[in-house]
GUZA-238586 format. One record per residue: residue number from 0; chain; x, y, z of N, C-alpha, C in turn. Coordinates in steps of 0.2 Angstrom, whole numbers. Last residue first. Layout:
N
  milum  drenke     nu     nv     nw    cau    cav    caw     cu     cv     cw
    NUM       A      X      Y      Z      X      Y      Z      X      Y      Z
...
//
This chain:
213
  milum  drenke     nu     nv     nw    cau    cav    caw     cu     cv     cw
    212       A   -134    107   -125   -135    104   -119   -141    106   -115
    211       A   -130    103   -142   -137    108   -137   -135    104   -132
    210       A   -122     97   -151   -119    103   -145   -125    106   -142
    209       A   -135     93   -161   -127     92   -159   -125     99   -155
    208       A   -147     92   -165   -147     93   -158   -139     94   -155
    207       A   -146     90   -180   -149     97   -176   -150     98   -170
    206       A   -137     78   -181   -134     84   -181   -138     90   -178
    205       A   -149     69   -182   -144     69   -175   -141     77   -175
    204       A   -153     70   -192   -157     72   -188   -155     72   -181
    203       A   -142     66   -200   -145     74   -202   -149     75   -197
    202       A   -140     55   -197   -136     57   -195   -138     65   -195
    201       A   -151     47   -203   -151     47   -196   -145     53   -194
    200       A   -149     49   -217   -155     54   -212   -155     54   -207
    199       A   -138     43   -218   -137     50   -218   -143     53   -216
    198       A   -142     30   -217   -138     32   -212   -139     40   -212
    197       A   -150     31   -229   -153     29   -222   -149     33   -216
    196       A   -140     32   -239   -145     36   -238   -149     36   -233
    195       A   -123     28   -235   -130     27   -236   -134     33   -235
    194       A   -110     36   -240   -113     35   -233   -121     35   -237
    193       A    -99     31   -256   -105     36   -253   -106     34   -246
    192       A    -83     30   -259    -89     26   -258    -93     31   -255
    191       A    -72     33   -272    -74     34   -267    -83     32   -267
    190       A    -59     21   -280    -66     23   -279    -69     25   -273
    189       A    -43     28   -275    -49     23   -278    -54     25   -278
    188       A    -34     39   -274    -32     32   -272    -37     28   -274
    187       A    -41     50   -278    -35     48   -280    -32     42   -280
    186       A    -52     50   -270    -53     48   -277    -47     47   -280
    185       A    -47     54   -258    -50     47   -259    -50     44   -265
    184       A    -43     66   -260    -37     61   -258    -40     54   -259
    183       A    -55     71   -261    -50     71   -266    -44     66   -266
    182       A    -60     71   -249    -64     67   -254    -58     66   -260
    181       A    -52     78   -240    -53     72   -240    -54     68   -245
    180       A    -53     91   -247    -47     89   -248    -48     81   -246
    179       A    -67     94   -245    -65     93   -252    -57     90   -250
    178       A    -65     94   -230    -71     87   -232    -67     87   -240
    177       A    -60    105   -229    -55    100   -226    -60     94   -231
    176       A    -68    115   -233    -63    114   -237    -58    107   -234
    175       A    -78    112   -223    -79    110   -231    -74    108   -235
    174       A    -72    117   -212    -74    110   -211    -75    109   -219
    173       A    -70    131   -215    -64    127   -214    -67    121   -215
    172       A    -84    134   -216    -80    134   -222    -74    131   -221
    171       A    -89    131   -204    -89    127   -208    -87    129   -215
    170       A    -81    141   -195    -81    133   -195    -84    130   -200
    169       A    -87    152   -201    -82    151   -202    -78    144   -201
    168       A   -101    151   -196   -100    151   -204    -92    149   -205
    167       A   -100    151   -183   -101    144   -186   -100    145   -193
    166       A    -94    164   -181    -90    158   -179    -92    151   -181
    165       A   -105    171   -184   -100    172   -188    -93    166   -188
    164       A   -121    163   -182   -115    167   -182   -110    167   -187
    163       A   -126    153   -191   -131    157   -186   -127    163   -184
    162       A   -121    154   -207   -121    151   -202   -125    156   -198
    161       A   -115    148   -225   -120    152   -220   -119    149   -213
    160       A   -104    149   -239   -106    146   -233   -111    151   -227
    159       A   -101    146   -255   -105    152   -251   -105    146   -245
    158       A    -88    145   -267    -92    142   -262    -96    146   -257
    157       A    -84    147   -284    -81    146   -275    -86    143   -273
    156       A    -82    145   -300    -81    151   -295    -77    150   -287
    155       A    -90    134   -306    -82    138   -309    -82    145   -306
    154       A   -104    137   -298   -102    135   -303    -96    138   -305
    153       A   -102    138   -281   -104    141   -287   -102    139   -292
    152       A   -110    125   -268   -104    128   -273   -108    133   -278
    151       A   -116    130   -253   -117    127   -258   -111    130   -263
    150       A   -123    128   -235   -118    129   -241   -118    127   -247
    149       A   -133    124   -228   -130    129   -226   -124    131   -230
    148       A   -149    122   -235   -143    120   -235   -141    126   -231
    147       A   -162    124   -241   -160    118   -237   -155    117   -235
    146       A   -159    135   -250   -166    134   -246   -165    130   -241
    145       A   -146    136   -256   -147    137   -250   -155    136   -247
    144       A   -152    137   -270   -147    134   -269   -146    131   -261
    143       A   -157    148   -269   -162    143   -273   -157    136   -270
    142       A   -148    159   -268   -154    159   -262   -158    153   -264
    141       A   -140    157   -280   -137    154   -273   -143    153   -268
    140       A   -148    161   -292   -146    154   -289   -144    151   -283
    139       A   -149    174   -287   -155    171   -287   -153    162   -286
    138       A   -135    178   -288   -140    179   -281   -145    173   -281
    137       A   -135    177   -301   -129    173   -297   -133    172   -290
    136       A   -144    187   -306   -144    179   -308   -140    175   -304
    135       A   -138    199   -301   -142    196   -298   -145    189   -299
    134       A   -119    196   -302   -125    197   -303   -132    196   -301
    133       A   -107    194   -297   -109    200   -293   -115    200   -296
    132       A   -100    184   -309   -101    187   -303   -104    193   -302
    131       A   -113    177   -320   -109    181   -319   -106    183   -312
    130       A   -116    161   -316   -118    166   -318   -113    170   -316
    129       A   -118    141   -318   -113    147   -318   -118    155   -319
    128       A   -129    133   -305   -127    135   -312   -123    140   -312
    127       A   -123    128   -288   -127    130   -293   -125    130   -301
    126       A   -124    113   -282   -119    118   -285   -124    121   -288
    125       A   -125    107   -264   -128    108   -270   -124    113   -274
    124       A   -119     95   -254   -118    102   -255   -120    103   -262
    123       A   -130     81   -247   -126     84   -253   -125     92   -251
    122       A   -139     79   -237   -134     74   -240   -132     76   -246
    121       A   -140     93   -226   -145     87   -229   -139     83   -232
    120       A   -134    104   -217   -140    104   -220   -145     99   -222
    119       A   -121    102   -214   -123    107   -219   -130    107   -221
    118       A   -119     91   -208   -118     96   -205   -119    102   -209
    117       A   -119     81   -217   -124     83   -215   -125     87   -210
    116       A   -103     79   -220   -110     82   -226   -115     85   -223
    115       A   -100     70   -213   -100     77   -208   -102     82   -215
    114       A    -99     58   -217   -104     59   -215   -105     66   -211
    113       A    -95     58   -236    -91     58   -228    -98     62   -223
    112       A   -100     59   -248    -94     54   -247    -92     54   -240
    111       A   -114     62   -252   -111     61   -246   -107     55   -244
    110       A   -109     74   -266   -113     70   -262   -110     67   -255
    109       A   -110     90   -272   -103     85   -267   -109     79   -264
    108       A   -116     93   -289   -116     94   -282   -110     88   -281
    107       A   -107    100   -302   -111     97   -299   -111     95   -292
    106       A    -95    107   -309   -102    109   -309   -109    105   -306
    105       A    -82    107   -306    -86    100   -310    -94    101   -311
    104       A    -79    118   -302    -77    118   -308    -80    111   -311
    103       A    -82    115   -288    -86    120   -291    -84    120   -297
    102       A    -70    108   -284    -77    105   -285    -81    109   -288
    101       A    -61    119   -284    -60    114   -287    -66    112   -290
    100       A    -67    127   -272    -67    129   -280    -66    125   -285
     99       A    -62    117   -262    -69    118   -264    -72    120   -272
     98       A    -50    119   -264    -52    111   -265    -59    113   -268
     97       A    -47    135   -261    -43    129   -267    -47    123   -269
     96       A    -58    145   -259    -55    140   -256    -53    136   -261
     95       A    -64    157   -259    -63    153   -267    -57    148   -264
     94       A    -78    162   -251    -73    159   -252    -71    157   -259
     93       A    -90    170   -240    -91    168   -247    -82    168   -250
     92       A   -102    168   -228    -96    168   -229    -94    166   -237
     91       A   -114    176   -219   -112    174   -224   -105    175   -226
     90       A   -124    177   -203   -118    178   -207   -117    173   -214
     89       A   -136    174   -199   -133    179   -198   -127    181   -199
     88       A   -151    165   -203   -144    167   -205   -143    173   -204
     87       A   -164    163   -202   -159    159   -196   -152    160   -198
     86       A   -170    168   -212   -170    172   -205   -166    170   -199
     85       A   -166    172   -225   -165    166   -222   -164    169   -215
     84       A   -169    183   -235   -173    176   -235   -173    171   -232
     83       A   -159    191   -232   -165    194   -232   -170    187   -232
     82       A   -147    186   -233   -148    187   -225   -156    187   -226
     81       A   -148    182   -246   -148    176   -242   -151    180   -236
     80       A   -148    196   -251   -153    192   -252   -153    184   -249
     79       A   -135    201   -249   -141    204   -246   -147    200   -246
     78       A   -125    190   -254   -125    191   -247   -132    195   -244
     77       A   -130    192   -268   -131    187   -264   -130    187   -257
     76       A   -124    207   -268   -132    204   -272   -134    198   -267
     75       A   -111    208   -266   -116    209   -261   -124    209   -262
     74       A    -99    206   -271   -105    199   -272   -110    201   -268
     73       A    -92    216   -273    -96    215   -278   -101    211   -279
     72       A    -91    226   -257    -90    220   -260    -95    219   -266
     71       A    -94    243   -257    -96    236   -254    -93    231   -258
     70       A    -82    254   -257    -88    252   -261    -89    244   -257
     69       A    -79    266   -242    -77    261   -247    -84    258   -253
     68       A    -85    273   -231    -81    276   -236    -77    271   -242
     67       A   -104    272   -231    -97    270   -228    -91    273   -233
     66       A   -119    261   -236   -116    268   -231   -109    267   -229
     65       A   -130    259   -249   -123    256   -245   -120    263   -242
     64       A   -145    252   -249   -141    257   -251   -135    257   -247
     63       A   -155    242   -247   -149    240   -252   -144    247   -254
     62       A   -164    245   -239   -166    246   -245   -160    247   -252
     61       A   -159    241   -228   -164    237   -231   -166    239   -237
     60       A   -141    245   -231   -149    245   -228   -152    242   -231
     59       A   -125    241   -227   -130    240   -232   -136    239   -229
     58       A   -110    247   -223   -117    245   -221   -122    246   -225
     57       A    -94    240   -224    -99    245   -227   -106    243   -224
     56       A    -76    244   -217    -82    239   -217    -88    243   -219
     55       A    -68    254   -213    -69    252   -222    -75    246   -222
     54       A    -67    254   -201    -71    261   -204    -72    258   -211
     53       A    -57    244   -197    -65    242   -194    -69    249   -199
     52       A    -48    241   -213    -50    245   -205    -57    243   -204
     51       A    -38    230   -222    -45    234   -221    -44    236   -215
     50       A    -28    225   -225    -26    233   -225    -32    235   -223
     49       A    -28    213   -224    -22    213   -220    -22    221   -220
     48       A    -37    210   -236    -38    210   -229    -35    211   -224
     47       A    -35    221   -249    -32    216   -245    -35    215   -239
     46       A    -50    225   -258    -44    228   -254    -43    222   -250
     45       A    -61    225   -267    -54    227   -270    -48    229   -265
     44       A    -75    232   -258    -73    227   -263    -65    229   -265
     43       A    -77    228   -240    -78    232   -245    -74    227   -250
     42       A    -87    216   -230    -81    217   -233    -81    223   -238
     41       A   -102    222   -222   -100    218   -228    -93    220   -228
     40       A   -118    222   -212   -111    224   -215   -106    220   -218
     39       A   -135    224   -217   -128    219   -215   -124    224   -216
     38       A   -152    229   -208   -147    226   -216   -141    223   -214
     37       A   -156    234   -198   -162    232   -204   -158    229   -211
     36       A   -143    227   -189   -151    230   -189   -154    230   -194
     35       A   -135    216   -197   -134    220   -194   -140    226   -193
     34       A   -128    200   -202   -134    204   -202   -132    209   -197
     33       A   -111    202   -211   -115    199   -204   -122    204   -203
     32       A   -101    194   -223   -107    197   -221   -110    197   -215
     31       A    -86    193   -234    -90    190   -227    -96    196   -226
     30       A    -78    187   -248    -81    192   -244    -85    189   -238
     29       A    -65    183   -259    -68    182   -256    -71    188   -252
     28       A    -49    191   -264    -54    185   -265    -58    185   -258
     27       A    -37    197   -261    -42    202   -260    -48    197   -262
     26       A    -26    185   -256    -27    192   -257    -33    195   -257
     25       A    -35    172   -253    -29    174   -254    -30    182   -256
     24       A    -44    158   -243    -43    165   -247    -38    167   -247
     23       A    -39    148   -236    -47    148   -240    -47    154   -243
     22       A    -28    147   -229    -27    147   -237    -37    145   -239
     21       A    -27    153   -217    -28    144   -218    -29    144   -226
     20       A    -27    165   -217    -20    162   -214    -20    156   -216
     19       A    -41    169   -223    -34    168   -227    -29    166   -225
     18       A    -47    165   -211    -47    162   -216    -42    162   -222
     17       A    -41    177   -203    -40    168   -201    -41    164   -207
     16       A    -45    189   -210    -39    187   -210    -37    179   -207
     15       A    -58    185   -207    -56    187   -214    -48    185   -214
     14       A    -59    187   -195    -61    181   -197    -59    180   -204
     13       A    -55    202   -192    -52    194   -190    -53    188   -192
     12       A    -65    207   -198    -59    208   -201    -54    202   -199
     11       A    -77    203   -191    -77    202   -199    -70    203   -201
     10       A    -74    209   -178    -74    203   -179    -74    200   -187
      9       A    -72    222   -181    -67    219   -181    -67    211   -180
      8       A    -87    224   -183    -83    226   -189    -76    223   -187
      7       A    -93    220   -171    -93    217   -176    -90    218   -182
      6       A    -85    231   -163    -84    225   -161    -86    219   -166
      5       A    -93    241   -168    -85    242   -170    -83    234   -169
      4       A   -105    238   -163   -106    239   -171    -97    238   -171
      3       A   -104    240   -150   -106    235   -153   -104    233   -159
      2       A    -98    254   -148    -93    248   -147    -98    243   -150
      1       A   -106    264   -161   -105    262   -156   -100    256   -155
      0       A   -101    276   -174   -102    269   -174   -101    267   -167
//
């Protein structure tokens, strides 16, 4: 393991702990992967984040073979397929964040209740059909849902967030959970209103250059 790889492994662990501290995951739930060489590095299966060491992160090569001391996350199929099919994605984060997972139980997309939905690539957050965790069927659903999006709900399960790097994916994971909280509060207090399609279209275009100097 060279210094560059060790740095990424530590970043994965630090990010997993950060998301846990913000209650986006707990215990052994959720997983993170980062594109590396001809494959990806991914968190191991069944180990609490506070116990993971850099050496425990698993490398999955282009042939889907895993290399390491531990077994890779059960959700390796969708991590592998997303990174393989989306060249602009270098990190995949999967969480069971309470509010986002709550919306996944509804089994339908989250529409444009807030303009920040645009940061996820469109005017909604799509939701897949239900499939068994870790299955190829779930991976197929996820890849399809993420075709033009940076995040999707997994029905009765949780959420997948992608990013150009681990920082963007972690930011969007936090942002999506915040949006789900805000929408929940709005629905409790009255009828939630949507941002209009024309306005969302303008915002989606504006987001494409957001932060670029």
